[in-house]
C-alpha positions as CSV (number, residue, x, y, z in Angstrom):
1,M,-28.9,4.6,7.9
2,P,-26.2,6.2,5.8
3,A,-26.7,7.6,2.5
4,K,-25.8,5.4,-0.4
5,G,-22.2,5.6,-1.3
6,T,-21.2,6.6,2.3
7,S,-20.2,4.5,5.4
8,P,-20.8,5.3,9.2
9,A,-18.6,8.4,10.4
10,T,-15.9,7.3,13.0
11,E,-13.3,9.0,15.4
12,V,-9.9,9.4,15.7
13,S,-7.5,10.5,19.0
14,A,-5.2,13.3,17.2
15,G,-3.4,14.5,20.5
16,E,-5.6,16.5,22.6
17,R,-8.3,16.3,19.8
18,T,-10.8,13.8,18.9
19,I,-11.8,14.1,15.5
20,R,-14.7,13.1,13.5
21,I,-14.0,11.5,10.3
22,S,-17.0,11.1,7.9
23,N,-16.8,8.3,4.9
24,P,-13.9,6.8,6.7
25,D,-14.3,3.6,3.7
26,R,-14.3,6.3,0.8
27,V,-11.6,5.3,-1.5
28,Y,-9.2,8.3,-2.0
29,F,-6.3,6.4,-3.6
30,P,-7.1,3.9,-6.1
31,A,-4.0,2.0,-6.8
32,R,-4.1,-0.2,-3.6
33,G,-7.6,1.5,-2.3
34,E,-6.6,3.3,0.6
35,T,-9.2,5.5,1.8
36,K,-9.7,8.4,3.9
37,L,-9.2,7.0,7.4
38,D,-6.4,5.6,5.7
39,L,-4.8,8.8,5.1
40,A,-5.8,10.0,8.3
41,N,-3.5,7.0,9.8
42,Y,-1.0,8.0,8.0
43,Y,-0.7,11.2,8.9
44,L,-1.2,10.3,12.5
45,S,1.9,7.8,12.1
46,V,4.3,10.9,10.9
47,G,2.8,13.2,13.2
48,D,5.3,14.7,14.8
49,G,7.2,15.0,11.4
50,V,4.1,16.9,9.7
51,V,3.5,19.2,12.2
52,R,7.4,20.4,12.3
53,A,7.3,20.7,8.6
54,L,4.0,22.9,8.9
55,R,4.3,24.7,12.2
56,D,3.3,28.0,12.1
57,R,3.2,28.5,8.5
58,P,0.4,29.5,6.5
59,T,-1.0,26.8,4.6
60,M,-2.9,26.1,1.6
61,L,-5.1,23.1,1.3
62,H,-5.3,20.7,-1.6
63,R,-8.6,19.0,-1.1
64,Y,-10.6,15.9,-3.2
65,P,-13.8,15.9,-1.8
66,T,-14.4,12.4,-3.6
67,G,-10.7,11.2,-3.9
68,V,-7.9,12.3,-5.9
69,T,-9.2,11.1,-9.1
70,G,-12.3,13.5,-8.9
71,E,-12.1,17.3,-8.5
72,K,-9.2,19.1,-6.6
73,V,-10.1,22.0,-4.9
74,H,-7.1,25.1,-3.9
75,Q,-8.6,26.0,-0.3
76,K,-6.3,29.4,1.2
77,R,-9.7,30.2,3.5
78,L,-10.4,28.4,6.6
79,P,-14.4,27.8,5.9
80,K,-17.2,28.7,7.9
81,G,-17.7,26.5,10.6
82,A,-13.9,25.4,11.2
83,P,-13.2,24.7,15.2
84,D,-12.5,27.8,17.6
85,W,-9.1,25.8,18.4
86,L,-7.8,26.0,15.2
87,E,-5.0,28.6,14.6
88,T,-4.8,31.0,12.0
89,V,-3.1,34.1,9.9
90,N,-4.9,36.8,8.4
91,I,-3.0,36.9,4.7
92,H,-3.4,39.6,2.5
93,F,-3.3,39.3,-1.4
94,P,-2.3,42.6,-3.7
95,R,-3.3,41.5,-6.4
96,W,-7.1,41.1,-5.8
97,N,-7.0,43.5,-3.0
98,R,-8.3,40.5,-0.8
99,T,-7.6,39.1,2.7
100,A,-7.9,35.3,3.8
101,D,-7.6,33.8,7.5
102,E,-5.2,30.7,6.3
103,L,-4.7,27.6,8.4
104,C,-1.6,27.6,10.4
105,V,-0.7,24.0,12.0
106,T,-0.1,24.1,15.4
107,E,-0.8,20.0,17.0
108,I,-1.7,17.2,15.0
109,G,-5.2,17.8,15.5
110,S,-5.1,20.4,12.5
111,V,-3.7,17.9,10.2
112,I,-6.3,15.6,11.1
113,W,-9.0,18.3,11.1
114,A,-7.9,18.8,7.6
115,V,-8.2,15.5,6.4
116,Q,-11.6,15.2,7.8
117,M,-12.2,18.3,5.6
118,S,-10.7,16.1,2.5
119,T,-7.4,17.7,2.4
120,V,-4.4,15.4,1.1
121,E,-1.9,17.6,0.3
122,F,-0.4,20.6,2.2
123,H,1.0,23.2,1.2
124,P,2.9,25.8,3.7
125,W,4.4,29.0,2.6
126,N,8.2,29.6,3.8
127,S,7.4,32.2,6.5
128,R,5.3,32.0,9.5
129,R,2.9,33.8,11.3
130,T,4.7,35.9,13.3
131,D,6.4,37.7,10.0
132,V,4.4,36.5,7.1
133,E,6.8,38.9,5.0
134,R,10.1,37.3,6.1
135,P,10.9,33.9,5.4
136,D,12.5,31.8,7.4
137,E,13.0,29.1,4.6
138,W,15.0,28.4,1.4
139,R,13.6,26.1,-0.8
140,I,15.4,24.5,-3.7
141,D,13.2,23.2,-6.2
142,L,14.5,20.5,-8.7
143,D,12.4,20.1,-11.3
144,P,13.0,17.8,-14.2
145,M,11.8,18.3,-17.4
146,P,10.0,15.9,-19.5
147,E,12.8,14.1,-20.8
148,A,14.7,14.2,-18.0
149,G,15.0,10.9,-15.6
150,F,15.6,11.0,-11.5
151,D,19.1,10.0,-12.8
152,R,19.5,13.6,-13.9
153,V,17.7,15.2,-10.7
154,R,20.0,12.7,-8.8
155,R,23.7,14.6,-10.6
156,T,21.4,18.1,-9.9
157,A,21.2,17.3,-6.0
158,H,25.1,16.4,-5.7
159,V,26.0,19.5,-7.1
160,A,23.6,21.8,-5.0
161,H,25.1,19.8,-2.4
162,E,28.5,20.5,-3.0
163,V,27.9,24.1,-3.2
164,L,25.9,23.9,0.5
165,D,28.7,22.2,1.8
166,E,31.1,25.5,0.2
167,L,29.0,27.8,2.1
168,G,28.7,25.9,4.7
169,I,25.1,25.5,4.5
170,T,23.4,22.5,5.6
171,G,20.6,21.9,3.3
172,Y,17.8,19.3,4.3
173,P,16.9,17.1,1.2
174,K,13.3,15.3,-0.1
175,T,11.5,13.6,-2.2
176,S,8.6,15.9,-3.9
177,G,6.6,13.4,-4.4
178,G,7.0,13.5,-7.6
179,S,9.6,13.3,-10.0
180,G,11.8,15.7,-8.3
181,L,13.4,16.7,-5.4
182,H,13.3,19.8,-3.1
183,I,16.0,20.6,-0.4
184,Y,15.3,23.0,2.5
185,V,17.3,25.4,4.6
186,R,16.3,27.8,7.6
187,I,17.5,31.2,7.3
188,E,17.7,33.7,9.2
189,P,13.9,35.7,8.7
190,E,16.1,39.2,7.8
191,W,15.1,39.2,3.9
192,G,12.1,39.8,2.2
193,F,10.4,37.3,-0.6
194,A,12.5,39.4,-3.4
195,D,15.7,38.9,-1.7
196,V,15.2,35.5,-0.7
197,R,14.0,35.0,-4.3
198,R,17.4,36.4,-6.0
199,A,19.9,34.6,-3.7
200,A,17.7,31.5,-4.8
201,L,18.3,32.6,-8.2
202,A,22.0,33.0,-7.6
203,F,22.5,29.7,-6.3
204,A,20.8,28.0,-9.1
205,R,22.9,29.9,-11.6
206,E,25.9,28.9,-9.8
207,V,24.6,25.0,-10.1
208,E,24.2,25.5,-13.6
209,R,27.6,27.0,-14.2
210,R,28.7,23.2,-12.7
211,S,26.7,21.2,-14.4
212,P,25.4,22.9,-18.0
213,Q,24.4,19.9,-19.4
214,D,22.0,18.7,-16.7
215,V,20.9,22.1,-15.6
216,T,18.9,25.2,-16.7
217,T,17.9,28.4,-15.1
218,T,15.9,29.8,-18.3
219,W,12.9,31.4,-17.4
220,W,10.3,30.2,-20.1
221,R,9.5,26.9,-20.0
222,K,9.4,26.5,-23.9
223,D,12.8,27.7,-23.9
224,R,14.6,25.2,-21.7
225,D,16.2,21.9,-22.7
226,P,13.3,19.0,-22.3
227,A,15.9,17.0,-21.1
228,T,17.5,19.4,-18.1
229,V,16.5,20.0,-14.6
230,F,15.4,23.3,-14.0
231,V,16.2,24.5,-10.8
232,D,13.1,26.6,-9.9
233,Y,14.1,29.7,-7.2
234,N,10.8,31.1,-8.3
235,Q,9.3,29.0,-5.2
236,N,10.5,31.5,-2.9
237,A,8.5,34.3,-4.2
238,R,5.5,35.1,-2.0
239,D,2.5,33.0,-1.8
240,H,4.3,30.3,-3.5
241,T,4.1,26.9,-2.1
242,I,5.2,23.5,-2.5
243,A,4.5,20.4,-0.9
244,A,5.7,19.8,2.8
245,A,7.5,16.9,4.0
246,Y,5.5,14.3,4.7
247,S,2.5,15.7,2.9
248,V,0.7,12.9,0.6
249,R,0.4,13.7,-2.6
250,G,-2.6,13.7,-5.1
251,N,-2.3,10.9,-7.4
252,P,-3.3,7.2,-7.3
253,E,-0.1,6.1,-5.7
254,A,-0.5,7.8,-2.9
255,T,3.2,8.8,-3.0
256,V,5.0,11.0,-0.1
257,S,7.4,13.8,-0.3
258,T,9.6,12.0,1.7
259,P,12.7,13.5,3.7
260,I,15.9,11.4,3.0
261,D,19.5,11.4,3.9
262,W,22.0,12.6,1.4
263,S,23.6,9.2,1.9
264,E,20.4,7.4,0.4
265,L,20.3,9.7,-2.5
266,D,21.5,7.3,-5.1
267,D,19.3,4.5,-4.4
268,V,16.0,6.4,-3.5
269,D,13.1,5.7,-5.6
270,P,10.4,8.2,-5.1
271,R,8.1,5.8,-6.2
272,D,8.6,3.5,-3.5
273,C,7.9,6.3,-0.7
274,T,4.0,6.3,-0.2
275,I,1.8,6.1,2.5
276,A,1.8,1.9,2.5
277,T,5.6,2.8,3.3
278,V,6.4,6.1,5.1
279,P,5.1,5.1,8.0
280,A,7.5,2.0,8.6
281,R,10.3,4.0,8.0
282,F,9.5,6.8,10.3
283,A,9.2,4.5,13.3
284,E,12.3,2.8,12.4
285,R,14.3,6.0,11.6
286,G,12.4,9.0,13.2
287,D,12.0,12.7,11.4
288,L,15.3,13.1,9.1
289,H,14.2,16.9,9.1
290,A,14.4,16.9,12.9
291,G,17.5,18.9,13.1
292,I,16.4,21.4,10.7
293,D,15.5,24.4,13.4
294,D,18.6,24.2,15.1
295,Q,20.6,26.4,12.9
296,A,19.6,28.8,10.8
297,F,21.8,30.3,7.8
298,R,22.6,33.8,6.2
299,L,22.1,34.7,2.8
300,D,25.1,37.3,2.5
301,Q,27.2,35.4,0.4
302,L,24.6,34.4,-2.4
303,L,22.9,37.9,-2.3
304,D,26.5,39.4,-3.4
305,W,26.7,36.6,-6.0
306,A,23.6,38.1,-7.1
307,D,24.8,41.4,-7.3
308,R,27.9,40.1,-9.1
309,D,25.8,38.5,-11.7
310,A,24.0,41.7,-12.2
311,R,27.3,43.6,-12.8
312,E,28.1,41.0,-15.7
313,G,24.5,41.5,-17.2
314,A,22.9,38.4,-16.6
315,D,19.0,38.7,-17.2
316,E,16.8,39.6,-14.5
317,P,13.5,37.1,-14.9
318,P,10.4,38.9,-14.6
319,E,8.7,38.8,-11.5
320,P,6.3,35.3,-11.3
321,D,2.6,35.6,-11.2
């Protein structure tokens, strides 16, 4: 007989794997009552998309052992006793002079195993295990300050799209699952994290020049206008991660970081993108980021902008923590 407050385990098929889900009826998301098994079934429904977003990337797991209203655990290191078929990469963290074997998703079974371990959110690096120190993804994070509504995020995204178009670069937008928006760009893995961050800052400054009433690149949070959108170039620093495309977020409503078309920008409401709605959207439209690996772009122009900004006396922000 199961212990009080638990339910009998069940098994789910995940590609070539059969994963045992313990406590499948435990409510993880109280707004509508979705359970741990509902979470596993959600990730199965968007399997191709979430595996594409995570493939071969060192991934930090945000675990909620008792549901999203309980304790949150940030897990970099794969736990002892994990199945031997899981793929990992060994990462060195200079600040602590430690290493960790981080999960690298290569199949949907890896995702569902992580759900069994109470993972809700997947936060991958912007590099892959083949060369961890050279990112192949540039991340544009539009992070609204407390008094900035989503309309301001939309306007900022349109300006970012305009600049990307002028650079001849294709960006892939998605909701953050919170109040912001992310735009991802595949890049040639020729630069280290410092240069990718410099390029990202140069881009952010150009967006700010074109929309100074909406956008800030000010380093210190206390110095930012609370009604602006911070274009967070720091998300391109080493070991800085944000929720992957199709990652559920750890809130009661189970919102999802959801890929969108640029044509949807003016109408999308991120609060409508949840584990209750995204599976049908995915079944109808497929993965809107399916083409993201088809072409990689270069950062030369942005690095030229960064050099220009430095010559003109632009402040150099400190290295992020």
